[in-house]
C-alpha positions as CSV (number, residue, x, y, z in Angstrom):
1,M,-6.1,4.2,3.8
2,I,-5.4,7.0,2.0
3,T,-6.8,10.0,3.8
4,R,-6.4,13.7,2.5
5,K,-5.4,16.3,4.8
6,D,-4.2,19.6,4.8
7,G,-3.9,19.9,1.4
8,V,-1.6,16.7,1.4
9,T,-2.7,13.2,0.2
10,Y,-1.2,10.4,2.6
11,V,-1.4,6.5,2.4
12,E,-1.1,4.6,5.7
13,D,-0.5,1.0,6.2
14,M,-3.3,-0.1,8.1
15,S,-3.5,-4.1,7.2
16,I,-1.6,-7.1,8.4
17,N,-0.1,-8.2,5.0
18,G,2.4,-4.8,4.3
19,T,1.7,-1.7,1.5
20,Y,4.5,-0.9,-0.7
21,L,5.4,2.5,-1.0
22,N,8.1,3.2,-4.5
23,G,9.1,-0.5,-3.5
24,E,9.5,0.5,0.5
25,R,7.6,-1.3,3.4
26,L,6.2,1.0,5.0
27,P,5.7,1.1,8.6
28,P,2.7,-0.2,10.0
29,R,0.4,3.2,11.0
30,T,2.1,6.1,9.7
31,M,1.3,8.8,7.7
32,Q,3.3,8.6,4.3
33,P,2.8,11.6,2.1
34,L,1.9,10.9,-1.8
35,K,3.5,12.5,-4.6
36,L,2.9,12.3,-7.8
37,G,4.2,9.5,-10.0
38,D,4.2,7.4,-6.3
39,E,3.7,3.4,-6.5
40,I,1.4,2.0,-4.0
41,V,1.5,-1.8,-4.0
42,L,-1.1,-3.7,-2.0
43,L,-0.2,-7.2,-0.2
44,W,-3.1,-10.3,0.8
45,A,-2.8,-13.2,2.3
46,D,-4.6,-15.9,0.5
47,P,-7.1,-17.1,2.6
48,A,-7.0,-21.2,2.0
49,T,-2.7,-21.2,2.5
50,D,-2.8,-17.9,5.0
51,V,0.3,-17.2,2.2
52,I,0.8,-13.8,1.5
53,Q,0.4,-13.0,-2.4
54,R,1.5,-10.8,-4.7
55,D,-1.4,-10.6,-7.6
56,A,0.4,-12.2,-10.7
57,A,-1.5,-9.4,-12.8
58,D,-0.3,-6.5,-11.0
59,T,-4.1,-5.1,-10.6
60,H,-3.7,-4.2,-6.9
61,K,-0.7,-1.5,-8.4
62,K,-1.4,1.9,-8.2
63,R,0.6,5.3,-9.8
64,F,-0.3,8.2,-8.3
């Protein structure tokens, strides 16, 4: 989840698969402030296998 509070933008991992900020896995349900140039990577589980995947084309990678 990405939220903005008091002029600061935050990312929070609300998933069961994991969210990474600048290569570091975020602790679950902890708001982390974002700054210009930060990279967020979202992981997802393949429903057929429940194996956690990372999009090969990095289409889920976002830089702020």
